[in-house]
N, CA, C and O atoms as a GROMACS GRO file, in nm:
protein
  500
    1ASP      N    1   1.156   2.943  -1.795
    1ASP     CA    2   1.149   2.802  -1.764
    1ASP      C    3   1.080   2.778  -1.630
    1ASP      O    4   1.088   2.669  -1.574
    2ARG      N    5   1.012   2.880  -1.580
    2ARG     CA    6   0.946   2.866  -1.449
    2ARG      C    7   0.824   2.956  -1.443
    2ARG      O    8   0.825   3.069  -1.491
    3ILE      N    9   0.718   2.903  -1.382
    3ILE     CA   10   0.601   2.984  -1.348
    3ILE      C   11   0.577   2.962  -1.199
    3ILE      O   12   0.568   2.847  -1.155
    4LEU      N   13   0.567   3.068  -1.123
    4LEU     CA   14   0.543   3.058  -0.980
    4LEU      C   15   0.408   3.121  -0.948
    4LEU      O   16   0.380   3.233  -0.991
    5PHE      N   17   0.325   3.049  -0.873
    5PHE     CA   18   0.193   3.095  -0.835
    5PHE      C   19   0.190   3.125  -0.685
    5PHE      O   20   0.243   3.048  -0.605
    6MET      N   21   0.128   3.236  -0.648
    6MET     CA   22   0.108   3.270  -0.508
    6MET      C   23  -0.022   3.206  -0.461
    6MET      O   24  -0.122   3.211  -0.533
    7VAL      N   25  -0.023   3.148  -0.343
    7VAL     CA   26  -0.144   3.093  -0.282
    7VAL      C   27  -0.189   3.194  -0.178
    7VAL      O   28  -0.113   3.231  -0.088
    8GLU      N   29  -0.314   3.238  -0.190
    8GLU     CA   30  -0.368   3.339  -0.099
    8GLU      C   31  -0.490   3.286  -0.026
    8GLU      O   32  -0.560   3.198  -0.076
    9ASP      N   33  -0.514   3.340   0.093
    9ASP     CA   34  -0.634   3.304   0.168
    9ASP      C   35  -0.752   3.388   0.119
    9ASP      O   36  -0.739   3.462   0.022
   10LEU      N   37  -0.866   3.376   0.184
   10LEU     CA   38  -0.987   3.446   0.142
   10LEU      C   39  -0.978   3.598   0.155
   10LEU      O   40  -1.060   3.671   0.099
   11LYS      N   41  -0.878   3.646   0.230
   11LYS     CA   42  -0.858   3.790   0.246
   11LYS      C   43  -0.747   3.841   0.154
   11LYS      O   44  -0.698   3.952   0.170
   12ASN      N   45  -0.707   3.758   0.057
   12ASN     CA   46  -0.600   3.789  -0.038
   12ASN      C   47  -0.463   3.807   0.027
   12ASN      O   48  -0.377   3.875  -0.027
   13SER      N   49  -0.445   3.744   0.143
   13SER     CA   50  -0.314   3.746   0.209
   13SER      C   51  -0.235   3.624   0.163
   13SER      O   52  -0.288   3.512   0.164
   14PRO      N   53  -0.110   3.643   0.123
   14PRO     CA   54  -0.029   3.528   0.078
   14PRO      C   55  -0.004   3.430   0.192
   14PRO      O   56   0.033   3.469   0.302
   15ILE      N   57  -0.025   3.301   0.162
   15ILE     CA   58   0.001   3.198   0.263
   15ILE      C   59   0.094   3.088   0.210
   15ILE      O   60   0.127   2.995   0.283
   16GLY      N   61   0.135   3.100   0.085
   16GLY     CA   62   0.226   3.001   0.028
   16GLY      C   63   0.247   3.025  -0.120
   16GLY      O   64   0.195   3.121  -0.177
   17HIS      N   65   0.324   2.937  -0.181
   17HIS     CA   66   0.344   2.943  -0.326
   17HIS      C   67   0.381   2.806  -0.379
   17HIS      O   68   0.419   2.717  -0.304
   18MET      N   69   0.369   2.790  -0.511
   18MET     CA   70   0.407   2.667  -0.581
   18MET      C   71   0.420   2.700  -0.729
   18MET      O   72   0.370   2.802  -0.775
   19GLY      N   73   0.486   2.612  -0.802
   19GLY     CA   74   0.502   2.645  -0.942
   19GLY      C   75   0.543   2.530  -1.030
   19GLY      O   76   0.553   2.415  -0.986
   20PHE      N   77   0.567   2.564  -1.156
   20PHE     CA   78   0.615   2.472  -1.259
   20PHE      C   79   0.760   2.508  -1.290
   20PHE      O   80   0.799   2.625  -1.286
   21TYR      N   81   0.840   2.405  -1.321
   21TYR     CA   82   0.982   2.424  -1.348
   21TYR      C   83   1.028   2.317  -1.446
   21TYR      O   84   0.976   2.205  -1.445
   22HIS      N   85   1.125   2.350  -1.530
   22HIS     CA   86   1.181   2.257  -1.628
   22HIS      C   87   1.074   2.203  -1.724
   22HIS      O   88   1.047   2.083  -1.727
   23PHE      N   89   1.016   2.291  -1.800
   23PHE     CA   90   0.917   2.250  -1.898
   23PHE      C   91   0.982   2.163  -2.006
   23PHE      O   92   1.094   2.192  -2.050
   24ASP      N   93   0.913   2.059  -2.047
   24ASP     CA   94   0.952   1.979  -2.163
   24ASP      C   95   0.830   1.977  -2.254
   24ASP      O   96   0.742   1.891  -2.240
   25PHE      N   97   0.824   2.071  -2.348
   25PHE     CA   98   0.707   2.085  -2.432
   25PHE      C   99   0.698   1.973  -2.536
   25PHE      O  100   0.590   1.947  -2.590
   26THR      N  101   0.809   1.906  -2.565
   26THR     CA  102   0.805   1.791  -2.656
   26THR      C  103   0.727   1.677  -2.591
   26THR      O  104   0.641   1.615  -2.653
   27GLN      N  105   0.759   1.651  -2.464
   27GLN     CA  106   0.691   1.544  -2.389
   27GLN      C  107   0.564   1.593  -2.320
   27GLN      O  108   0.488   1.514  -2.265
   28LYS      N  109   0.542   1.725  -2.324
   28LYS     CA  110   0.428   1.787  -2.256
   28LYS      C  111   0.428   1.754  -2.107
   28LYS      O  112   0.327   1.712  -2.050
   29SER      N  113   0.545   1.775  -2.045
   29SER     CA  114   0.561   1.747  -1.903
   29SER      C  115   0.633   1.863  -1.835
   29SER      O  116   0.696   1.946  -1.900
   30VAL      N  117   0.620   1.866  -1.705
   30VAL     CA  118   0.683   1.972  -1.626
   30VAL      C  119   0.706   1.919  -1.484
   30VAL      O  120   0.639   1.825  -1.440
   31GLU      N  121   0.800   1.980  -1.415
   31GLU     CA  122   0.826   1.946  -1.276
   31GLU      C  123   0.750   2.043  -1.185
   31GLU      O  124   0.750   2.164  -1.208
   32ILE      N  125   0.685   1.989  -1.082
   32ILE     CA  126   0.625   2.072  -0.978
   32ILE      C  127   0.739   2.115  -0.887
   32ILE      O  128   0.824   2.034  -0.849
   33ASP      N  129   0.742   2.243  -0.852
   33ASP     CA  130   0.856   2.297  -0.780
   33ASP      C  131   0.810   2.403  -0.681
   33ASP      O  132   0.706   2.465  -0.697
   34ASN      N  133   0.891   2.422  -0.579
   34ASN     CA  134   0.875   2.536  -0.489
   34ASN      C  135   0.742   2.537  -0.415
   34ASN      O  136   0.681   2.643  -0.397
   35VAL      N  137   0.697   2.420  -0.372
   35VAL     CA  138   0.573   2.412  -0.294
   35VAL      C  139   0.608   2.448  -0.150
   35VAL      O  140   0.673   2.371  -0.078
   36VAL      N  141   0.564   2.566  -0.109
   36VAL     CA  142   0.597   2.618   0.024
   36VAL      C  143   0.471   2.677   0.086
   36VAL      O  144   0.398   2.753   0.023
   37ARG      N  145   0.449   2.640   0.210
   37ARG     CA  146   0.335   2.694   0.284
   37ARG      C  147   0.388   2.774   0.403
   37ARG      O  148   0.482   2.732   0.470
   38GLY      N  149   0.327   2.888   0.427
   38GLY     CA  150   0.364   2.972   0.541
   38GLY      C  151   0.295   2.922   0.666
   38GLY      O  152   0.284   2.802   0.689
   39LEU      N  153   0.248   3.015   0.747
   39LEU     CA  154   0.181   2.980   0.872
   39LEU      C  155   0.053   2.901   0.844
   39LEU      O  156  -0.016   2.925   0.745
   40PRO      N  157   0.022   2.806   0.932
   40PRO     CA  158  -0.099   2.725   0.910
   40PRO      C  159  -0.227   2.809   0.912
   40PRO      O  160  -0.250   2.890   1.002
   41SER      N  161  -0.306   2.788   0.812
   41SER     CA  162  -0.440   2.848   0.803
   41SER      C  163  -0.513   2.774   0.693
   41SER      O  164  -0.450   2.718   0.604
   42MET      N  165  -0.643   2.775   0.698
   42MET     CA  166  -0.726   2.712   0.594
   42MET      C  167  -0.680   2.569   0.562
   42MET      O  168  -0.619   2.547   0.457
   43PRO      N  169  -0.708   2.474   0.649
   43PRO     CA  170  -0.670   2.335   0.621
   43PRO      C  171  -0.720   2.291   0.483
   43PRO      O  172  -0.835   2.318   0.446
   44GLY      N  173  -0.634   2.224   0.408
   44GLY     CA  174  -0.669   2.173   0.276
   44GLY      C  175  -0.642   2.269   0.162
   44GLY      O  176  -0.659   2.232   0.046
   45ILE      N  177  -0.600   2.391   0.193
   45ILE     CA  178  -0.580   2.491   0.087
   45ILE      C  179  -0.468   2.452  -0.009
   45ILE      O  180  -0.479   2.478  -0.129
   46MET      N  181  -0.363   2.390   0.040
   46MET     CA  182  -0.253   2.353  -0.050
   46MET      C  183  -0.293   2.238  -0.142
   46MET      O  184  -0.248   2.231  -0.256
   47THR      N  185  -0.379   2.147  -0.093
   47THR     CA  186  -0.432   2.042  -0.179
   47THR      C  187  -0.513   2.103  -0.292
   47THR      O  188  -0.495   2.069  -0.409
   48CYS      N  189  -0.604   2.195  -0.257
   48CYS     CA  190  -0.685   2.263  -0.359
   48CYS      C  191  -0.598   2.342  -0.455
   48CYS      O  192  -0.622   2.341  -0.576
   49ALA      N  193  -0.497   2.409  -0.404
   49ALA     CA  194  -0.410   2.490  -0.489
   49ALA      C  195  -0.332   2.402  -0.586
   49ALA      O  196  -0.321   2.436  -0.704
   50LEU      N  197  -0.277   2.290  -0.539
   50LEU     CA  198  -0.200   2.202  -0.626
   50LEU      C  199  -0.290   2.138  -0.732
   50LEU      O  200  -0.253   2.129  -0.849
   51GLU      N  201  -0.408   2.094  -0.691
   51GLU     CA  202  -0.501   2.036  -0.789
   51GLU      C  203  -0.542   2.140  -0.893
   51GLU      O  204  -0.550   2.109  -1.012
   52SER      N  205  -0.566   2.263  -0.849
   52SER     CA  206  -0.604   2.370  -0.942
   52SER      C  207  -0.491   2.402  -1.038
   52SER      O  208  -0.515   2.421  -1.158
   53MET      N  209  -0.369   2.408  -0.988
   53MET     CA  210  -0.255   2.439  -1.073
   53MET      C  211  -0.237   2.329  -1.178
   53MET      O  212  -0.208   2.359  -1.294
   54CYS      N  213  -0.253   2.204  -1.138
   54CYS     CA  214  -0.240   2.094  -1.235
   54CYS      C  215  -0.351   2.098  -1.339
   54CYS      O  216  -0.325   2.077  -1.457
   55ARG      N  217  -0.474   2.125  -1.297
   55ARG     CA  218  -0.584   2.137  -1.394
   55ARG      C  219  -0.556   2.250  -1.493
   55ARG      O  220  -0.579   2.235  -1.612
   56TRP      N  221  -0.506   2.363  -1.442
   56TRP     CA  222  -0.472   2.476  -1.528
   56TRP      C  223  -0.366   2.434  -1.630
   56TRP      O  224  -0.376   2.470  -1.748
   57GLY      N  225  -0.265   2.359  -1.586
   57GLY     CA  226  -0.161   2.312  -1.677
   57GLY      C  227  -0.215   2.219  -1.783
   57GLY      O  228  -0.176   2.228  -1.900
   58TYR      N  229  -0.305   2.128  -1.745
   58TYR     CA  230  -0.367   2.038  -1.844
   58TYR      C  231  -0.447   2.119  -1.945
   58TYR      O  232  -0.436   2.096  -2.066
   59GLU      N  233  -0.527   2.213  -1.896
   59GLU     CA  234  -0.619   2.286  -1.983
   59GLU      C  235  -0.550   2.390  -2.072
   59GLU      O  236  -0.573   2.392  -2.193
   60TYR      N  237  -0.466   2.474  -2.014
   60TYR     CA  238  -0.409   2.586  -2.088
   60TYR      C  239  -0.273   2.559  -2.151
   60TYR      O  240  -0.240   2.615  -2.255
   61LEU      N  241  -0.193   2.474  -2.088
   61LEU     CA  242  -0.060   2.443  -2.142
   61LEU      C  243  -0.057   2.308  -2.212
   61LEU      O  244   0.044   2.269  -2.271
   62LYS      N  245  -0.168   2.236  -2.205
   62LYS     CA  246  -0.182   2.104  -2.269
   62LYS      C  247  -0.078   2.005  -2.218
   62LYS      O  248  -0.031   1.919  -2.293
   63LEU      N  249  -0.044   2.015  -2.089
   63LEU     CA  250   0.051   1.922  -2.027
   63LEU      C  251  -0.015   1.786  -2.010
   63LEU      O  252  -0.137   1.776  -1.992
   64ARG      N  253   0.067   1.682  -2.015
   64ARG     CA  254   0.017   1.545  -1.997
   64ARG      C  255   0.069   1.480  -1.871
   64ARG      O  256   0.008   1.386  -1.819
   65SER      N  257   0.181   1.529  -1.820
   65SER     CA  258   0.235   1.466  -1.700
   65SER      C  259   0.314   1.566  -1.616
   65SER      O  260   0.366   1.666  -1.664
   66TYR      N  261   0.320   1.532  -1.487
   66TYR     CA  262   0.392   1.613  -1.389
   66TYR      C  263   0.487   1.522  -1.313
   66TYR      O  264   0.459   1.404  -1.292
   67SER      N  265   0.598   1.578  -1.271
   67SER     CA  266   0.691   1.506  -1.184
   67SER      C  267   0.731   1.600  -1.072
   67SER      O  268   0.713   1.721  -1.081
   68LEU      N  269   0.786   1.542  -0.967
   68LEU     CA  270   0.839   1.623  -0.857
   68LEU      C  271   0.938   1.539  -0.779
   68LEU      O  272   0.942   1.417  -0.790
   69ARG      N  273   1.018   1.608  -0.700
   69ARG     CA  274   1.110   1.544  -0.607
   69ARG      C  275   1.086   1.604  -0.471
   69ARG      O  276   1.072   1.725  -0.456
   70VAL      N  277   1.081   1.518  -0.370
   70VAL     CA  278   1.057   1.562  -0.234
   70VAL      C  279   1.149   1.481  -0.143
   70VAL      O  280   1.176   1.364  -0.170
   71PHE      N  281   1.197   1.542  -0.035
   71PHE     CA  282   1.276   1.464   0.059
   71PHE      C  283   1.192   1.348   0.110
   71PHE      O  284   1.076   1.367   0.147
   72SER      N  285   1.248   1.229   0.111
   72SER     CA  286   1.171   1.109   0.146
   72SER      C  287   1.124   1.110   0.292
   72SER      O  288   1.035   1.032   0.327
   73ASP      N  289   1.182   1.195   0.376
   73ASP     CA  290   1.139   1.203   0.516
   73ASP      C  291   1.036   1.314   0.539
   73ASP      O  292   0.997   1.338   0.653
   74ASN      N  293   0.991   1.380   0.433
   74ASN     CA  294   0.891   1.487   0.443
   74ASN      C  295   0.752   1.424   0.426
   74ASN      O  296   0.689   1.437   0.322
   75THR      N  297   0.707   1.357   0.531
   75THR     CA  298   0.584   1.278   0.523
   75THR      C  299   0.460   1.364   0.497
   75THR      O  300   0.368   1.319   0.429
   76SER      N  301   0.454   1.485   0.550
   76SER     CA  302   0.335   1.568   0.526
   76SER      C  303   0.327   1.610   0.379
   76SER      O  304   0.217   1.613   0.323
   77ALA      N  305   0.439   1.642   0.317
   77ALA     CA  306   0.438   1.677   0.174
   77ALA      C  307   0.402   1.555   0.090
   77ALA      O  308   0.328   1.568  -0.007
   78ILE      N  309   0.454   1.439   0.124
   78ILE     CA  310   0.423   1.318   0.048
   78ILE      C  311   0.274   1.287   0.057
   78ILE      O  312   0.214   1.246  -0.043
   79ARG      N  313   0.213   1.306   0.175
   79ARG     CA  314   0.068   1.286   0.187
   79ARG      C  315  -0.008   1.382   0.096
   79ARG      O  316  -0.104   1.343   0.030
   80LEU      N  317   0.035   1.508   0.091
   80LEU     CA  318  -0.027   1.608   0.002
   80LEU      C  319  -0.019   1.560  -0.143
   80LEU      O  320  -0.120   1.560  -0.213
   81TYR      N  321   0.097   1.520  -0.187
   81TYR     CA  322   0.116   1.479  -0.325
   81TYR      C  323   0.033   1.355  -0.359
   81TYR      O  324  -0.023   1.346  -0.468
   82LYS      N  325   0.026   1.260  -0.267
   82LYS     CA  326  -0.055   1.141  -0.291
   82LYS      C  327  -0.203   1.177  -0.301
   82LYS      O  328  -0.274   1.122  -0.385
   83ARG      N  329  -0.251   1.269  -0.215
   83ARG     CA  330  -0.391   1.314  -0.223
   83ARG      C  331  -0.421   1.373  -0.360
   83ARG      O  332  -0.534   1.366  -0.408
   84CYS      N  333  -0.320   1.432  -0.423
   84CYS     CA  334  -0.337   1.498  -0.553
   84CYS      C  335  -0.308   1.404  -0.670
   84CYS      O  336  -0.302   1.450  -0.784
   85GLY      N  337  -0.291   1.276  -0.644
   85GLY     CA  338  -0.276   1.178  -0.751
   85GLY      C  339  -0.134   1.143  -0.791
   85GLY      O  340  -0.115   1.069  -0.888
   86PHE      N  341  -0.034   1.192  -0.720
   86PHE     CA  342   0.105   1.157  -0.751
   86PHE      C  343   0.136   1.020  -0.693
   86PHE      O  344   0.087   0.984  -0.586
   87VAL      N  345   0.218   0.944  -0.764
   87VAL     CA  346   0.259   0.812  -0.718
   87VAL      C  347   0.412   0.807  -0.715
   87VAL      O  348   0.479   0.868  -0.798
   88PRO      N  349   0.467   0.732  -0.617
   88PRO     CA  350   0.612   0.720  -0.609
   88PRO      C  351   0.669   0.651  -0.733
   88PRO      O  352   0.610   0.558  -0.787
   89LYS      N  353   0.785   0.699  -0.776
   89LYS     CA  354   0.851   0.641  -0.892
   89LYS      C  355   0.984   0.576  -0.852
   89LYS      O  356   1.006   0.459  -0.880
   90LYS      N  357   1.071   0.653  -0.785
   90LYS     CA  358   1.200   0.597  -0.744
   90LYS      C  359   1.261   0.681  -0.633
   90LYS      O  360   1.224   0.796  -0.612
   91MET      N  361   1.356   0.619  -0.563
   91MET     CA  362   1.433   0.688  -0.460
   91MET      C  363   1.565   0.733  -0.521
   91MET      O  364   1.629   0.658  -0.594
   92ILE      N  365   1.604   0.856  -0.492
   92ILE     CA  366   1.727   0.914  -0.546
   92ILE      C  367   1.820   0.943  -0.430
   92ILE      O  368   1.788   1.026  -0.345
   93PRO      N  369   1.937   0.876  -0.422
   93PRO     CA  370   2.029   0.900  -0.311
   93PRO      C  371   2.088   1.041  -0.316
   93PRO      O  372   2.111   1.098  -0.423
   94LEU      N  373   2.110   1.096  -0.198
   94LEU     CA  374   2.166   1.230  -0.185
   94LEU      C  375   2.297   1.225  -0.107
   94LEU      O  376   2.314   1.142  -0.018
   95THR      N  377   2.386   1.314  -0.141
   95THR     CA  378   2.512   1.330  -0.069
   95THR      C  379   2.510   1.464   0.004
   95THR      O  380   2.470   1.566  -0.052
   96LYS      N  381   2.553   1.462   0.128
   96LYS     CA  382   2.558   1.584   0.209
   96LYS      C  383   2.685   1.662   0.176
   96LYS      O  384   2.795   1.607   0.175
   97ILE      N  385   2.667   1.791   0.150
   97ILE     CA  386   2.780   1.877   0.119
   97ILE      C  387   2.776   1.994   0.217
   97ILE      O  388   2.677   2.067   0.225
   98LYS      N  389   2.886   2.012   0.291
   98LYS     CA  390   2.898   2.125   0.382
   98LYS      C  391   2.986   2.229   0.317
   98LYS      O  392   3.098   2.200   0.275
   99PHE      N  393   2.936   2.352   0.309
   99PHE     CA  394   3.011   2.462   0.250
   99PHE      C  395   2.996   2.583   0.340
   99PHE      O  396   2.888   2.642   0.348
  100LYS      N  397   3.103   2.619   0.408
  100LYS     CA  398   3.101   2.727   0.506
  100LYS      C  399   2.990   2.700   0.607
  100LYS      O  400   2.996   2.600   0.678
  101ASN      N  401   2.890   2.786   0.615
  101ASN     CA  402   2.780   2.768   0.710
  101ASN      C  403   2.656   2.709   0.647
  101ASN      O  404   2.546   2.719   0.703
  102THR      N  405   2.672   2.648   0.530
  102THR     CA  406   2.557   2.598   0.455
  102THR      C  407   2.566   2.446   0.440
  102THR      O  408   2.674   2.391   0.418
  103LEU      N  409   2.452   2.381   0.454
  103LEU     CA  410   2.442   2.238   0.431
  103LEU      C  411   2.356   2.215   0.308
  103LEU      O  412   2.242   2.261   0.303
  104LEU      N  413   2.410   2.146   0.209
  104LEU     CA  414   2.339   2.118   0.085
  104LEU      C  415   2.325   1.967   0.067
  104LEU      O  416   2.407   1.890   0.116
  105TRP      N  417   2.220   1.927  -0.003
  105TRP     CA  418   2.200   1.787  -0.041
  105TRP      C  419   2.201   1.781  -0.192
  105TRP      O  420   2.120   1.846  -0.259
  106LYS      N  421   2.293   1.702  -0.248
  106LYS     CA  422   2.309   1.692  -0.392
  106LYS      C  423   2.278   1.549  -0.437
  106LYS      O  424   2.320   1.452  -0.373
  107GLU      N  425   2.204   1.538  -0.549
  107GLU     CA  426   2.176   1.405  -0.603
  107GLU      C  427   2.306   1.337  -0.640
  107GLU      O  428   2.400   1.400  -0.689
  108THR      N  429   2.311   1.207  -0.617
  108THR     CA  430   2.430   1.130  -0.649
  108THR      C  431   2.388   1.000  -0.715
  108THR      O  432   2.278   0.950  -0.691
  109SER      N  433   2.473   0.947  -0.797
  109SER     CA  434   2.445   0.819  -0.860
  109SER      C  435   2.511   0.705  -0.784
  109SER      O  436   2.499   0.588  -0.821
  110GLU      N  437   2.582   0.741  -0.679
  110GLU     CA  438   2.654   0.639  -0.602
  110GLU      C  439   2.556   0.542  -0.538
  110GLU      O  440   2.448   0.580  -0.495
  111LYS      N  441   2.596   0.416  -0.533
  111LYS     CA  442   2.510   0.311  -0.479
  111LYS      C  443   2.536   0.286  -0.330
  111LYS      O  444   2.473   0.199  -0.269
  112HIS      N  445   2.629   0.362  -0.271
  112HIS     CA  446   2.660   0.338  -0.130
  112HIS      C  447   2.546   0.388  -0.040
  112HIS      O  448   2.459   0.464  -0.083
  113LYS      N  449   2.550   0.343   0.082
  113LYS     CA  450   2.447   0.383   0.177
  113LYS      C  451   2.456   0.532   0.204
  113LYS      O  452   2.564   0.587   0.224
  114THR      N  453   2.339   0.598   0.204
  114THR     CA  454   2.333   0.740   0.228
  114THR      C  455   2.231   0.766   0.337
  114THR      O  456   2.148   0.680   0.367
  115SER      N  457   2.235   0.883   0.397
  115SER     CA  458   2.143   0.912   0.507
  115SER      C  459   2.016   0.982   0.461
  115SER      O  460   1.923   0.999   0.540
  116ARG      N  461   2.010   1.023   0.334
  116ARG     CA  462   1.892   1.096   0.288
  116ARG      C  463   1.866   1.070   0.140
  116ARG      O  464   1.958   1.047   0.062
  117TYR      N  465   1.738   1.075   0.104
  117TYR     CA  466   1.696   1.049  -0.032
  117TYR      C  467   1.592   1.150  -0.076
  117TYR      O  468   1.520   1.207   0.006
  118PHE      N  469   1.584   1.171  -0.207
  118PHE     CA  470   1.468   1.234  -0.269
  118PHE      C  471   1.376   1.118  -0.308
  118PHE      O  472   1.422   1.012  -0.349
  119LEU      N  473   1.247   1.141  -0.296
  119LEU     CA  474   1.148   1.052  -0.354
  119LEU      C  475   1.097   1.120  -0.480
  119LEU      O  476   1.042   1.230  -0.474
  120SER      N  477   1.116   1.055  -0.594
  120SER     CA  478   1.064   1.106  -0.721
  120SER      C  479   0.922   1.055  -0.735
  120SER      O  480   0.896   0.937  -0.715
  121MET      N  481   0.829   1.145  -0.770
  121MET     CA  482   0.688   1.110  -0.786
  121MET      C  483   0.638   1.161  -0.921
  121MET      O  484   0.689   1.260  -0.972
  122ILE      N  485   0.538   1.094  -0.978
  122ILE     CA  486   0.481   1.135  -1.106
  122ILE      C  487   0.328   1.136  -1.101
  122ILE      O  488   0.266   1.069  -1.018
  123LYS      N  489   0.271   1.212  -1.191
  123LYS     CA  490   0.126   1.216  -1.209
  123LYS      C  491   0.100   1.233  -1.358
  123LYS      O  492   0.154   1.323  -1.422
  124ASN      N  493   0.017   1.145  -1.412
  124ASN     CA  494  -0.018   1.151  -1.554
  124ASN      C  495  -0.163   1.193  -1.568
  124ASN      O  496  -0.244   1.172  -1.477
  125ASN      N  497  -0.195   1.250  -1.681
  125ASN     CA  498  -0.330   1.294  -1.710
  125ASN      C  499  -0.420   1.173  -1.735
  125ASN      O  500  -0.540   1.189  -1.761
   0.00000   0.00000   0.00000
């Protein structure tokens, strides 16, 4: 249910990764997941990588749409996704959960005020 792609620089050194998750072959859609960049190098490489991955999905997997969730305060990631044709769909409230030394954010359906949100974004063919 997941394909992960390594992003490499011109010297074949890994500089990040991204992938597909939660395939829905009936709807021909998938979630973009695990977009992570390491140390800064090659400005624009993640834009090219995301666009290439989406083109590959359209061509070889016959996908018609992509979705993703990103923390609404992650402005650099949101700019990347918008450059690649993603548009905001909805805000998803999150609840903070502390467990031992770990802090987690879990989606919630509660309508009360929260301190953090996911921004759901979509891209159609």
